[in-house]
C-alpha positions as CSV (number, residue, x, y, z in Angstrom):
1,X,42.7,31.7,-17.5
2,X,39.2,31.0,-18.7
3,X,39.4,27.2,-18.1
4,X,40.9,27.8,-14.7
5,X,38.2,30.3,-13.7
6,X,35.5,27.7,-14.7
7,X,37.4,25.0,-12.8
8,X,37.6,27.1,-9.7
9,X,33.9,28.1,-9.9
10,X,32.8,24.5,-10.3
11,X,35.1,23.3,-7.5
12,X,33.4,25.8,-5.2
13,X,29.7,25.4,-6.3
14,X,29.5,21.9,-7.8
15,X,32.5,19.8,-7.0
16,X,30.6,16.7,-8.2
17,X,30.5,18.0,-11.8
18,X,33.8,17.1,-13.5
19,X,35.0,19.0,-16.5
20,X,35.1,16.8,-19.6
21,X,38.1,17.4,-21.8
22,X,38.3,15.9,-25.3
23,X,41.1,15.9,-27.8
24,X,39.0,17.4,-30.5
25,X,37.5,20.9,-30.7
26,X,34.1,21.5,-29.1
27,X,34.0,25.1,-30.2
28,X,30.9,24.8,-32.4
29,X,27.7,23.0,-31.7
30,X,28.4,20.4,-34.5
31,X,32.0,19.8,-33.2
32,X,30.8,19.5,-29.6
33,X,28.0,17.1,-30.5
34,X,30.3,14.9,-32.5
35,X,33.2,14.9,-29.9
36,X,30.8,14.1,-27.1
37,X,28.6,11.6,-29.0
38,X,25.3,13.5,-28.3
39,X,22.7,15.2,-30.4
40,X,23.3,18.9,-31.3
41,X,20.3,19.9,-29.2
42,X,22.0,18.6,-26.1
43,X,24.8,21.1,-26.5
44,X,24.0,24.1,-24.2
45,X,25.3,27.0,-26.2
46,X,25.9,30.3,-24.3
47,X,25.3,33.5,-26.2
48,X,26.6,36.9,-25.0
49,X,23.9,39.4,-26.0
50,X,23.2,43.1,-25.7
51,X,19.5,43.7,-25.2
52,X,18.1,47.1,-24.4
53,X,21.6,48.4,-23.6
54,X,22.5,45.7,-21.1
55,X,24.7,42.6,-21.6
56,X,23.2,39.3,-20.7
57,X,24.0,35.6,-21.2
58,X,21.5,33.2,-22.7
59,X,22.0,29.5,-22.4
60,X,20.0,27.6,-25.0
61,X,20.0,24.2,-26.7
62,X,22.5,24.0,-29.6
63,X,20.0,23.6,-32.4
64,X,17.8,26.7,-31.6
65,X,17.8,30.2,-33.1
66,X,17.0,33.4,-31.3
67,X,13.5,34.6,-32.1
68,X,13.6,38.4,-32.4
69,X,9.8,38.8,-31.8
70,X,9.9,36.6,-28.6
71,X,13.0,38.5,-27.4
72,X,11.5,41.8,-28.1
73,X,8.3,40.7,-26.2
74,X,10.3,39.4,-23.2
75,X,13.0,42.2,-23.0
76,X,11.6,45.1,-24.9
77,X,14.2,45.1,-27.7
78,X,15.9,42.9,-30.3
79,X,19.0,41.0,-29.2
80,X,22.5,41.9,-30.6
81,X,25.4,39.5,-30.4
82,X,28.5,40.8,-28.8
83,X,31.6,40.6,-31.0
84,X,34.4,38.2,-30.1
85,X,36.6,40.8,-28.4
86,X,33.8,42.2,-26.3
87,X,32.6,38.7,-25.4
88,X,36.1,37.8,-24.2
89,X,36.5,41.1,-22.2
90,X,33.2,40.8,-20.5
91,X,32.9,37.0,-19.9
92,X,36.6,36.1,-19.7
93,X,35.9,33.3,-22.1
94,X,36.8,33.0,-25.8
95,X,34.1,32.4,-28.5
96,X,33.8,28.6,-28.6
97,X,34.3,28.3,-24.8
98,X,31.8,30.8,-23.6
99,X,29.8,29.4,-20.6
100,X,28.0,30.7,-17.6
101,X,30.7,29.6,-15.1
102,X,33.7,31.5,-13.9
103,X,32.7,34.8,-15.4
104,X,35.0,37.8,-15.4
105,X,32.0,40.1,-14.9
106,X,28.8,39.2,-13.0
107,X,26.0,39.1,-15.6
108,X,22.3,38.4,-15.7
109,X,21.9,34.8,-17.0
110,X,18.8,33.3,-18.7
111,X,18.1,29.7,-19.7
112,X,15.8,29.1,-22.6
113,X,13.0,26.6,-21.9
114,X,14.1,24.6,-24.9
115,X,16.9,23.1,-22.8
116,X,14.2,21.2,-20.8
117,X,13.6,18.8,-23.7
118,X,16.7,16.9,-22.5
119,X,17.5,15.2,-19.3
120,X,21.2,16.1,-19.7
121,X,22.9,19.0,-21.5
122,X,26.5,19.9,-22.2
123,X,27.6,23.5,-21.7
124,X,31.1,24.6,-22.6
125,X,33.7,24.9,-19.7
126,X,35.8,27.9,-20.7
127,X,38.0,26.4,-23.4
128,X,37.7,25.1,-27.0
129,X,37.7,21.4,-25.9
130,X,35.9,21.3,-22.6
131,X,32.4,20.9,-21.3
132,X,30.4,19.6,-18.4
133,X,27.4,17.2,-18.2
134,X,24.5,18.5,-16.2
135,X,20.7,18.4,-16.0
136,X,19.0,21.6,-17.2
137,X,17.3,22.5,-14.0
138,X,20.5,22.0,-12.0
139,X,22.4,24.2,-14.5
140,X,19.8,27.0,-14.0
141,X,20.1,26.7,-10.3
142,X,23.9,26.7,-10.3
143,X,24.1,29.8,-12.4
144,X,21.1,31.5,-10.8
145,X,19.4,31.8,-14.2
146,X,15.9,32.9,-15.0
147,X,13.9,30.7,-17.4
148,X,12.7,32.4,-20.6
149,X,11.1,31.4,-23.9
150,X,12.9,33.4,-26.6
151,X,14.3,30.8,-29.1
152,X,12.7,28.7,-31.8
153,X,13.4,25.1,-32.5
154,X,14.5,23.9,-35.9
155,X,11.0,22.7,-36.8
156,X,9.7,26.2,-36.1
157,X,12.1,27.8,-38.6
């Protein structure tokens, strides 16, 4: 159902964005980057988080890490990752295919400014071997996301 919900969502909101399906897994950042032939930073990973008692999605580049201090400053609390079962129940997508499209439950969505380092990024598309190709600003517009700065780049680690 997850892939189909993404397909229906994109057909309605962005019919010009085809879903890319590959034979290999794109479930992790490394696998996705290798399968798509791009840098890990270009993979737009979507994290399901609980912050201050509410569930949100964060789309960030694949090679970043959440910064607890920045998140606490922006949202008033530290982020907590949802477990796989809760992520599936709330988003409708399995871990490895979580994306901001075709959600089972409407959620607030944020894009980390780190995505803007690339002209094109590749978020998942609801399955363990699918993604889409999109510019970061268009992605944020499509998913009605707010831009935040709550991640650190590998050089900052």
